[in-house]
C-alpha positions in Angstrom: 43.9 -1.3 23.7 44.5 2.3 22.6 44.0 1.3 18.9 40.7 -0.5 19.7 39.4 2.3 21.9 40.1 4.8 19.1 38.1 2.6 16.7 35.2 2.4 19.2 35.1 6.1 19.6 34.9 6.8 15.9 32.1 4.4 15.0 28.5 5.0 16.1 26.8 2.7 13.5 26.5 -0.8 14.9 27.4 -2.5 11.7 30.4 -0.3 11.0 31.4 -0.8 14.6 31.4 -4.6 14.2 33.5 -4.4 11.1 36.0 -2.2 12.9 36.2 -4.5 15.9 36.6 -7.6 13.7 39.4 -6.0 11.7 41.2 -4.7 14.8 40.9 -8.0 16.7 42.0 -10.1 13.7 45.3 -8.2 13.6 46.0 -9.5 17.1 44.1 -12.8 17.4 44.0 -14.1 13.8 40.6 -15.6 14.3 38.7 -17.6 11.6 35.2 -16.8 12.7 33.4 -14.0 14.6 29.8 -13.3 15.5 28.0 -10.4 17.3 24.6 -11.0 18.7 22.4 -8.4 20.5 19.4 -8.6 22.7 16.3 -6.8 21.5 15.6 -3.6 23.3 12.2 -5.0 24.4 14.0 -7.9 26.2 13.0 -10.4 23.6 14.9 -12.8 21.4 18.5 -12.3 20.6 19.5 -11.6 17.0 22.7 -12.4 15.1 23.6 -8.9 14.1 26.8 -9.8 12.3 28.8 -12.8 11.3 32.3 -12.5 9.9 34.4 -15.2 8.3 37.6 -13.7 6.9 37.9 -16.2 4.0 34.2 -16.6 3.2 32.0 -13.7 4.1 28.2 -13.2 3.8 26.9 -16.4 5.3 24.2 -14.6 7.2 22.5 -11.2 6.7 22.5 -8.7 9.4 19.5 -9.0 11.6 18.8 -12.7 11.2 17.0 -14.2 14.2 19.0 -17.0 15.7 17.4 -17.7 19.1 19.5 -20.8 19.7 22.7 -18.9 19.5 22.5 -17.0 22.8 20.5 -19.7 24.5 23.3 -22.2 23.8 26.1 -19.7 24.6 24.8 -18.3 27.8 22.5 -20.7 29.6 22.3 -18.2 32.5 21.8 -14.5 31.7 23.9 -13.3 34.6 27.1 -15.2 33.5 29.8 -12.6 32.8 32.9 -14.7 32.5 34.5 -15.6 29.1 34.0 -19.3 28.2 36.2 -21.4 25.9 34.6 -24.2 23.9 36.5 -27.2 22.6 35.7 -29.5 19.7 33.3 -31.7 21.7 31.1 -28.8 22.7 31.2 -27.3 19.2 29.8 -30.5 17.8 26.7 -30.2 19.9 25.8 -26.8 18.5 21.9 -26.8 18.1 21.5 -24.5 15.1 22.1 -26.6 12.0 23.1 -23.7 9.7 25.8 -22.3 12.1 26.9 -25.9 12.9 27.5 -26.4 9.1 29.5 -23.2 8.9 31.6 -24.2 11.9 32.3 -27.6 10.4 33.0 -26.1 7.0 35.6 -23.6 8.5 37.2 -26.4 10.6 36.6 -24.5 13.8 38.2 -26.3 16.8 37.9 -23.6 19.5 35.4 -20.9 20.2 35.8 -18.0 22.7 32.4 -16.9 24.0 32.4 -13.3 25.3 29.3 -12.0 27.1 28.7 -8.3 26.6 27.4 -6.4 29.7 26.9 -2.6 29.8 25.7 -0.7 32.9 25.0 -4.0 34.7 22.7 -5.3 31.9 23.5 -7.9 29.3 23.1 -6.5 25.8 24.4 -9.5 23.8 27.4 -11.6 23.2 30.4 -11.9 20.9 32.2 -15.1 19.8 35.5 -15.7 18.1 36.5 -19.0 16.5 39.8 -20.6 15.5 40.9 -23.6 13.6 43.4 -24.3 16.5 42.1 -26.1 19.6 44.0 -24.1 22.2 44.2 -20.8 20.4 42.4 -18.6 22.9 44.9 -18.8 25.8 47.5 -16.6 27.4 48.0 -13.1 25.9 45.0 -13.4 23.5 42.6 -14.3 26.3 43.9 -11.5 28.4 43.4 -9.0 25.6 39.8 -10.2 25.1 39.1 -9.9 28.8 40.4 -6.3 28.7 38.5 -5.1 25.7 35.2 -6.9 26.4 33.9 -4.0 28.6 34.9 -1.3 26.2 33.3 -3.2 23.3 30.0 -3.7 25.2 29.9 0.0 26.2 30.6 1.1 22.6 28.0 -1.3 21.2 25.4 -0.1 23.8 26.1 3.6 22.8 25.9 2.7 19.1 22.5 0.9 19.6 21.2 3.9 21.6 22.4 6.2 18.8 20.6 4.0 16.2 17.4 4.2 18.2 17.7 8.0 18.6 18.3 8.3 14.8 15.3 6.1 14.1 13.1 8.1 16.5 14.3 11.3 14.8 13.5 10.0 11.3 10.0 8.9 12.6 9.4 12.4 14.0 10.4 14.0 10.8 8.0 11.7 8.9 5.2 12.5 11.4 5.8 16.2 11.0 5.6 16.1 7.2 2.5 13.8 7.4 0.7 16.1 9.9 1.5 19.2 7.8 -0.2 17.5 4.8 -3.1 16.5 7.0 -3.5 20.1 8.3 -3.6 21.4 4.8 -6.6 19.3 4.0 -8.7 21.3 6.6 -10.8 18.4 8.0 -12.7 18.8 11.2 -15.1 16.5 13.0 -17.3 19.6 13.5 -18.4 18.9 9.9 -20.5 16.0 11.2 -23.8 17.7 10.6 -27.0 15.7 11.1 -29.8 14.9 13.5 -31.8 12.2 11.5 -32.5 8.9 13.4 -30.2 6.9 11.1 -27.3 9.2 11.6 -27.9 9.6 15.3 -27.6 5.9 15.6 -24.2 6.0 13.9 -23.0 8.8 16.3 -24.2 6.7 19.3 -22.2 3.7 18.0 -19.1 5.9 17.7 -19.5 7.2 21.2 -19.8 3.7 22.5 -16.7 2.2 20.7 -14.3 5.1 20.7 -13.0 4.8 24.3 -11.9 1.2 23.6 -9.1 0.0 21.3 -11.4 -2.3 19.3 -11.1 -2.5 15.6 -13.9 -0.6 13.8 -15.2 -1.4 10.3 -17.1 1.5 8.6 -19.4 0.2 5.9 -21.2 2.5 3.4 -21.3 4.0 0.0 -18.6 6.2 -1.4 -18.9 9.8 -0.3 -20.9 9.2 2.9 -18.2 10.6 5.2 -16.5 7.5 6.5 -13.1 9.2 6.9 -14.7 12.0 9.0 -16.3 9.3 11.3 -12.9 7.6 11.6 -11.4 10.9 12.8 -14.2 11.3 15.2 -13.4 7.8 16.7 -9.8 8.8 17.1 -10.5 12.2 18.7 -12.9 10.5 21.2 -10.4 7.8 22.1 -7.5 7.6 24.6 -5.1 8.0 21.7 -6.3 11.4 20.6 -3.1 13.1 21.6 -1.2 10.8 19.2 -1.1 10.6 15.4 -4.1 9.8 13.2 -2.7 8.2 10.0 -4.7 7.3 7.0 -4.1 5.3 3.8 -6.4 4.8 0.9 -5.7 1.3 -0.3 -7.2 1.9 -3.8 -5.2 5.1 -4.4 -1.7 3.5 -4.1 -0.1 1.6 -7.0 -0.2 -2.1 -6.4 3.6 -2.4 -6.1 3.9 0.3 -3.5 1.1 -0.7 -1.1 3.4 -2.8 1.1 6.1 -0.1 1.3 3.4 2.5 2.3 2.0 0.3 5.0 5.2 -1.2 6.5 8.0 1.0 5.1 11.2 -0.2 3.4 15.0 -0.2 3.9 17.4 1.5 1.6 18.0 -0.6 -1.5 15.0 -2.8 -0.9 13.9 -2.3 -4.5 14.9 -0.1 -7.4 14.4 3.5 -6.5 14.6 2.9 -2.7 17.4 5.4 -2.1 16.6 5.9 1.6 14.8 4.2 4.4 11.1 5.0 4.5 8.9 4.8 7.7 5.6 3.1 6.9 2.1 4.1 8.1 2.1 1.5 10.8 5.2 3.0 12.4 3.8 6.5 12.0 0.6 5.4 13.8 2.4 3.9 16.8 0.4 4.6 19.9 -2.2 6.3 17.7 -4.8 5.3 15.1 -4.4 3.9 11.6 -7.3 4.4 9.1 -7.3 2.1 6.1 -9.8 3.4 3.6 -11.2 1.0 0.9 -9.7 -2.0 2.6 -11.5 -4.2 0.1 -9.0 -3.1 -2.5 -6.0 -4.4 -0.5 -4.0 -6.9 -2.7 -4.6 -10.5 -1.7 -0.9 -11.2 -1.2 -0.6 -8.5 1.4 -3.6 -9.5 3.5 -1.7 -12.2 5.5 0.9 -9.6 6.5 -1.7 -7.1 7.5 -3.5 -9.8 9.6 -0.2 -10.5 11.4 0.4 -6.8 12.0 -3.1 -6.4 13.5 -3.0 -9.6 15.6 0.6 -9.9 16.7 1.4 -6.1 16.5 4.6 -6.8 14.7 5.9 -6.7 11.1 9.1 -6.2 9.1 10.0 -3.4 6.8 10.4 -4.4 3.1 14.0 -5.5 2.6 14.6 -6.1 6.4 14.5 -9.1 8.7 14.3 -7.0 11.9 10.9 -7.3 13.5 9.3 -4.1 14.6 6.6 -3.9 17.4 3.8 -1.4 17.3 0.7 -0.4 19.2 -1.9 0.7 16.7 -5.7 1.1 16.9 -7.1 0.1 13.4 -10.1 1.7 11.8 -11.0 0.3 8.3 -13.6 1.4 5.8 -15.1 0.0 2.5 -18.0 0.5 0.2 -17.8 -3.2 -0.9 -19.5 -6.2 0.5 -16.6 -7.9 2.3 -18.7 -10.9 3.3 -19.5 -11.6 -0.4 -15.9 -11.1 -1.3 -15.0 -13.7 1.2 -17.4 -16.1 -0.4 -16.0 -15.3 -3.8 -12.4 -15.9 -2.6 -11.2 -12.4 -3.2 -10.8 -11.5 0.5 -9.3 -13.6 3.3 -11.9 -15.0 5.8 -9.7 -14.7 8.8 -8.8 -11.0 8.0 -12.5 -10.2 7.6 -13.4 -11.7 11.0 -10.5 -9.7 12.5 -11.7 -6.4 10.9 -15.4 -7.1 11.6 -15.1 -6.6 15.4 -17.3 -3.6 15.6 -19.1 -2.9 12.2 -20.8 0.5 11.7 -23.1 1.0 8.7 -23.0 4.6 7.5 -26.3 5.5 5.8 -26.4 7.0 2.3 -27.6 10.7 2.1 -30.9 9.6 0.4 -31.6 7.7 3.7 -31.2 10.8 5.8 -33.1 13.5 3.8 -33.9 15.3 7.0 -30.2 16.3 7.3 -30.0 17.8 3.8 -31.2 21.4 4.7 -28.7 21.6 7.5 -25.9 20.3 5.4 -26.7 22.7 2.6 -26.7 25.7 5.0 -23.4 24.5 6.6 -21.5 24.1 3.3 -23.0 27.3 2.0 -21.6 29.3 4.8 -18.3 27.5 4.8 -17.6 28.2 1.1 -19.0 31.7 1.3 -16.5 32.6 4.0 -13.7 31.0 2.0 -14.7 33.0 -1.1 -15.4 36.2 0.8 -19.0 36.2 -0.2 -22.2 36.9 1.7 -25.0 34.3 1.0 -28.0 35.2 3.2 -30.8 33.2 1.7 -31.4 29.8 0.0 -34.6 29.9 -2.1 -37.3 27.5 -1.1 -37.5 26.1 -4.6 -33.8 25.3 -4.6 -33.9 23.7 -1.2 -36.9 21.6 -2.2 -35.1 20.4 -5.3 -32.0 19.5 -3.2 -34.0 17.5 -0.7 -35.7 15.6 -3.6 -32.5 14.9 -5.4 -31.4 11.2 -4.9 -27.7 12.1 -4.4 -25.9 9.1 -5.9 -22.6 10.7 -4.9 -23.8 11.3 -1.3 -22.4 14.1 0.8 -19.3 14.5 -1.4 -21.7 15.3 -4.4 -23.7 17.7 -2.2 -20.6 19.5 -1.0 -19.3 19.9 -4.6 -22.6 21.2 -5.8 -22.9 23.7 -3.0 -19.4 25.0 -3.7 -20.3 25.4 -7.4 -23.5 27.2 -6.4 -21.7 29.6 -4.2 -19.3 30.4 -7.1 -22.3 31.0 -9.4 -24.1 33.2 -6.9 -23.6 36.9 -7.7 -25.8 38.2 -4.9 -27.2 37.2 -1.5 -29.3 34.3 -2.8 -27.8 30.9 -3.4 -28.0 30.1 -7.1 -28.4 26.3 -7.6 -27.9 25.2 -11.3 -31.0 22.9 -11.2 -31.5 22.9 -14.9 -28.0 21.6 -15.5 -28.4 18.6 -13.2 -29.3 15.2 -14.6 -28.9 11.7 -13.5 -27.1 9.2 -15.8 -29.5 7.1 -17.8 -30.0 3.7 -16.3 -29.9 0.7 -18.6 -33.4 -0.9 -19.0 -34.0 -4.1 -17.1 -34.1 -7.4 -19.1 -37.8 -7.7 -18.8 -38.4 -4.1 -19.9 -36.1 -4.7 -22.9 -38.0 -7.8 -23.8 -41.4 -6.0 -23.6 -40.0 -3.2 -25.8 -38.8 -5.7 -28.4 -42.2 -7.5 -28.4 -44.0 -4.2 -28.9 -41.8 -3.3 -31.9 -42.2 -6.8 -33.4 -46.0 -6.7 -33.0 -46.2 -3.2 -34.5 -44.1 -4.2 -37.5 -46.3 -7.2 -38.2 -49.4 -5.1 -37.9 -48.1 -2.5 -40.3 -47.1 -5.2 -42.8 -50.6 -6.8 -42.6 -52.2 -3.4 -43.1 -50.1 -2.7 -46.2 -50.9 -6.1 -47.7 -54.6 -5.8 -47.1 -54.4 -8.7 -44.5 -52.7 -11.1 -46.9 -49.9 -13.2 -45.2 -48.6 -15.1 -48.2 -48.0 -14.2 -51.8 -45.6 -11.8 -53.5 -47.2 -8.8 -51.9 -48.1 -10.5 -48.7 -47.0 -9.5 -45.2 -44.4 -12.3 -45.0 -42.7 -11.2 -48.2 -42.7 -7.5 -47.0 -41.0 -8.6 -43.7 -38.5 -11.0 -45.4 -40.0 -14.0 -43.6 -41.4 -17.4 -44.6 -45.1 -17.6 -44.4 -45.0 -20.4 -41.8 -42.5 -18.3 -39.7 -44.8 -15.3 -39.8 -47.8 -17.5 -38.7 -45.8 -18.8 -35.7 -44.9 -15.2 -34.7 -48.5 -14.0 -35.0 -49.7 -16.9 -32.9 -47.1 -16.2 -30.2 -48.0 -12.5 -30.1 -51.8 -13.2 -30.2 -52.4 -11.4 -33.5 -55.4 -12.1 -35.8 -54.9 -11.1 -39.5 -58.7 -10.4 -39.8 -58.5 -7.7 -37.1 
């Protein structure tokens, strides 16, 4: 008893505690089989936390979900007495994999030990032997004496594990929030009074108090992230964390780890446990930008996390439960992607609960003057400059500009203008701005080719004095057969006499 109590006091990790208990008990009981199962903290399904067979270890990984185990062992949750099972009862074991192991190890007797701590069942432990009447007399008495101490030590180890996990999560949240604060975003930057933008703000005010999933649709640079933050700050979750992830900015192989986290050793380079964005956003909001770029193989796992509010870290079998409000955004046509087979239909329907279309800047030209003035003052303060006036010519140019990059382009241009402004007037480099040339349409290209072909034939006819055939005729000058040139002239409506 003293030896076992010393081991219990020196191990606060549940897995290490199990190994210590198994080794210490084996020296006294010489068992051939031992399991430890724990009840989830949420009161859900029991899990086989550890399984130890001295001569053939590693049959199960820690954390495997074996619901039949405890249901079969303890049909009543308030049963606290140790139960001894003989060969007849062992043969009726309902879980086929464990039944196979018991048969393989020639187990003839199992001692079932319920683990209660502070009046609540936290799990169960079982020891097996190849002898039918092994767990009797002094061995049974020892197990009765140590059961309470083992349960208390296990309860403390699980509590310590939860505290350590919470601490790690708080550290991750702190680092994440510090990064977010450094980006200096604020929903006060939502400048605009145009009818199209006012409609968006009204939709946000309507949906924000609920926990409904919001899908923000719009071109790149229209401020979808700012609107997502506004939804969070107007919701009941505003006191909790707002977490974001750009699905297109993360390498393909790391997206799952960023979303759901990973365990140490889950893959090459995973030297420590990582808390994923879903865990960071627990009780808060998760913003998934460019959701259309999410890999197809990850979409089922995301769908499960949204619908069931549960997932597993990469490299773990332990199910984690979260309460997250999801906000997604994309510039792509998800409905068309569904038809093309590049986006799951069920995930699209789950995201498209409350779609909000964010207008492009060219659709809300009335807001451009206010946006220009806002960004001008913002950057002037940051650069310790004093910009008092925006010339009318510059403002008129900015309002007329089509803004293919939307508000992001406007913001960058104003910042550049403030840098270039030596005095109180904003200097906009209008002469340096140019739109990229658009490729001509097929019809325009066809007309251009026909015009060139017609003009070439006319020039050849003029040089030949109107002669089509012959050594100096238009056909020879163009490198064509006479009949071919006749056909082209007929198609283009040309008359050699004109």
